[in-house]
C-alpha positions, 0 to 999 in steps of 0.5 A: 958473866960474872965471877960466881956464874964462871966458877958455876959454869966450871961445876958439874951440878947434873950428872946422867945418861940419856941412853938414845942406842940400843947398843952401848953397854957402858958409857963414862960420863964426858966430864971435861976436867970440871968437878964435881960440886957438893949437893950435885945430883945424880940420875941412873935411870931404869936399867942402869947402874952408876959406878964411881971411880977415884983415882983408879978405885971402885967407890960407890955404886948407885943405882935406878934413881935420882940422887943427891950427892953429898957425904951420906951416900958416898960413905967408899968416895969419902973414905978414899978422898979422906974426907974426914968431916963432910967434903964441902969443897968440889971434887974430881971422879969418873962415873961409869954409866952400864945399862944392865938390860937384856941384851938378845940375839949376840952370836958365838961360833968355835974357829977351829974344832973344840976336842971332846972326848964321847962315849960312843966314838972316843976322841971326836972333834965337834964345830958349833954355832948360834946366838946367846942373850946376855945381861952385865950382873956385876958391874965392878967386875964387868968393868975390870974384866972387860971394859977396862977405861973405854969412856964408850963401850959398844956391843961390837967391842963386846962381841970382839973380845968375848967371842972367844972367851965364850967359846973357850967357857963352852968348850969347858962346859961341852967336855965337863958334862959329857953329853954324848955326840948322838945328843950333841948332834940331835937335840940343840935346845936340850942343849943349851939349856943344859950348858947354862947352869955350866957356863953362868958360874964361870962368866959371872966369876969371870966377868961379871955377866950372865946367860940368860940363855944360850941357843945352839943352832948348829954342830958339825962333826966330821964326816966320818963320824956322821957316817958312824952316827947314819948306820947308828940311826938305820940301825935304830930304825930296821929293829929287829934285824929278823922282821926287817929281812922278812920284809925286805923278802917280801917287797924283793918277792913282789918285784921280782928283782934283784937290788936289796929284795934280792939280797934280802931274799939271799939272807933269807934263805941262808937263814932257812937253810940254817934252820934245816940244818939245825932241825936235821943236827936235831934228828941226826945220829951221834956225830962221830971222830973221822979217823985222821983226827978231823973236825966231827962231822953229821952223816950228811957232811955238814959240820957241827956247830961247837958250843962256843963259836966267834963270828966267823965260825957263825957267819959258815953255820948260818950260811951268811956274810960276817958282816949280818952276823955283826949287824944282828949283835949290834941290833941285839938280835942275837946274843954275844959275850965281848972279849977284848975285841972279839966276840964269842957266841954260845951255840945256845944263842945262835939257837934262840936267834933261829927260834925267834 
């Protein structure tokens, strides 16, 4: 072997990365303590970016194509190394290849419950998990904040590094988006799409990666919140309370038994009695006050309804339970005004409810 062959073997003439894997995100070209010769060929394939690093500082960045390394196309590296009139001698630099293709099906999940403030239920705790797709859009920032000096940064390392960071971004985005818990637990696809505009600005500026899709596969809430959601769903499914009672009464009479139909029948009877009392009070003579100063009564000894009542008074007036009155208020069938923690119902609202 001649001296020229020895020198030629000590210089790097071709720099490329033949990626035969599906999980390599970045890879540092192994120079084996050799130098890059002037005019060396840099080959960057599609879905790749080559980044030069000289003495810990970022140099030039190359996209897909075949590049001949001369002074003209490495201006940043020329400045860093101090080549005033171009370089003729070999030089040393680290070359990182970053894979910019889309990496799909990566899993994410909350190790601990996420605290958020909900407009319906106050402060609640949520657990969630799903998948996301990402790509590197800012190679320098990605190398600096995520890869570091790792010579072969793979997808499993990325998932371990980014899982907690993505969950933190998800938590912040969910809190800022102010999506109700009822929607979070039932509209997964829309939730992921709604969070993307809030997640991407953070992942791009912090880590140099773009989340192409963010899929929420499951959101779990504490048991007490599940029960509250179930009750809210039940009330929505019932709709008009009066029609529901009539239906349950018909079902109970058809079966001839007790159970929910019997309970509904009793409730309907209570409503019927209340309506009859209203008809009687409409034709009764004026009320009088007892000599002892007690409450005014009609001749039939039935207490008259005041103009403004609370839930207990309405329940006694209608002959039903307080829970039934609250259910009618929640369903919107009985108009009421909430003052503090108490409801106030006018006699006119009760009359309108019974007239339906």
